[in-house]
matplotlib code that plots the C-alpha trace (Angstrom):
import matplotlib.pyplot as plt

x = [-0.2, 1.5, 1.9, 3.2, 5.7, 5.9, 8.7, 10.0, 7.3, 7.8, 7.7, 9.1, 8.7, 7.0, 8.9, 10.7, 11.1, 10.5, 10.6, 8.2, 9.0, 6.5, 7.6, 6.0, 7.1, 7.0, 7.0, 3.8, 3.3, 1.7, 1.8, 0.2, -0.6, 0.8, -0.2, -0.1, -3.3, -3.6, -6.2, -6.4, -8.3, -11.8, -11.7, -11.8, -8.7, -7.9, -5.6, -2.3, -0.4, -0.4, 2.1, 1.5, 4.0, 5.2, 5.7, 2.8, 1.9, -1.2, -1.4, -3.7, -3.8, -3.0, 0.5, 1.4, 4.9, 5.8, 5.5, 7.0, 6.0, 8.5, 8.8, 11.3, 10.0, 12.6, 11.9, 8.1, 8.9, 7.1, 8.4, 6.9, 9.2, 7.5, 9.0, 7.9, 5.8, 2.8, 0.7, -2.2, 0.1, -0.4, -2.0, -1.5, -0.2, -0.9, 0.5, -1.7, -0.4, -2.8, -2.2, -3.4, -6.0, -7.8, -6.6, -5.1, -3.1, -2.8, 0.0, -0.6, 0.0, 2.8, 2.1, 3.5, 3.2, 4.0, 4.3, 6.9]
y = [0.0, 3.4, 6.0, 9.4, 10.4, 14.0, 15.6, 19.2, 20.3, 21.9, 24.9, 28.1, 31.9, 34.6, 35.6, 32.1, 29.7, 26.0, 23.6, 20.6, 17.5, 14.6, 11.4, 8.0, 4.9, 3.1, 4.2, 5.6, 5.6, 8.2, 11.1, 14.1, 17.0, 17.3, 19.7, 21.0, 21.6, 22.7, 22.5, 24.5, 23.4, 23.5, 24.7, 22.8, 21.5, 24.3, 24.3, 26.0, 25.3, 22.9, 22.2, 20.2, 17.6, 20.2, 22.9, 25.3, 26.4, 27.7, 29.3, 30.3, 34.1, 34.0, 32.3, 34.1, 35.7, 33.9, 30.0, 28.2, 24.7, 22.6, 18.9, 16.5, 14.1, 11.7, 11.2, 11.7, 14.3, 17.5, 20.4, 23.3, 26.3, 28.5, 32.0, 35.0, 32.4, 34.0, 32.7, 32.2, 29.5, 27.2, 24.1, 20.4, 20.3, 17.5, 16.5, 14.9, 13.2, 12.5, 10.3, 10.4, 7.7, 9.6, 8.4, 10.2, 9.7, 11.6, 12.2, 11.6, 15.2, 17.1, 20.0, 23.4, 25.7, 29.3, 30.8, 33.1]
z = [0.1, -1.1, 1.8, 1.4, 3.9, 5.0, 6.9, 7.9, 10.1, 13.7, 15.8, 14.4, 15.4, 13.3, 10.6, 10.5, 7.6, 7.3, 4.1, 4.3, 2.1, 0.9, -0.8, -1.5, 0.4, -2.9, -6.3, -7.9, -11.6, -13.7, -11.0, -12.3, -10.1, -6.6, -3.9, -0.4, 1.8, 5.4, 8.2, 11.3, 14.4, 14.0, 10.2, 7.1, 5.0, 2.5, -0.4, -0.1, -3.4, -6.3, -9.0, -12.3, -13.7, -16.0, -13.3, -13.4, -9.9, -8.2, -4.5, -2.2, -1.9, 1.7, 0.9, -2.3, -2.2, 0.9, 0.0, -2.9, -4.2, -6.0, -7.2, -8.3, -10.9, -10.5, -7.0, -7.1, -4.2, -3.6, -1.6, 0.3, 1.2, 3.6, 4.3, 6.6, 8.6, 10.5, 13.5, 11.2, 9.1, 12.0, 11.0, 10.0, 6.6, 4.3, 0.7, -1.9, -5.0, -7.9, -11.0, -14.4, -13.9, -11.5, -8.1, -5.4, -2.3, 1.1, 3.5, 7.0, 7.9, 9.6, 12.4, 11.7, 14.6, 14.4, 17.8, 19.7]

ax = plt.figure().add_subplot(projection="3d")
ax.plot(x, y, z, "-o")
ax.set_aspect("equal")
plt.show()
């Protein structure tokens, strides 16, 4: 069974930076879009950023100019570089990988806490 393994979360002060990574435990064929979502306590899971296989990106307005999504197709890995972090960025961050066959996989989530 495929699992997406996330890493890089943690506690950071406002204005700080973190870099999240997400890679599958086994090879996934025909990956199309990859993305990051986040869910704060008591709120729904929201899109943060997505990236197509060709590298086209899409960001939530709240993170534009601060977060950068990237991917390594050879490693089936997606990254999220987060700069100028704010307390409102605190959430569990989930990666999602979609396939050309219409399927998708979710990561288990990694906690990001922005606090002084």
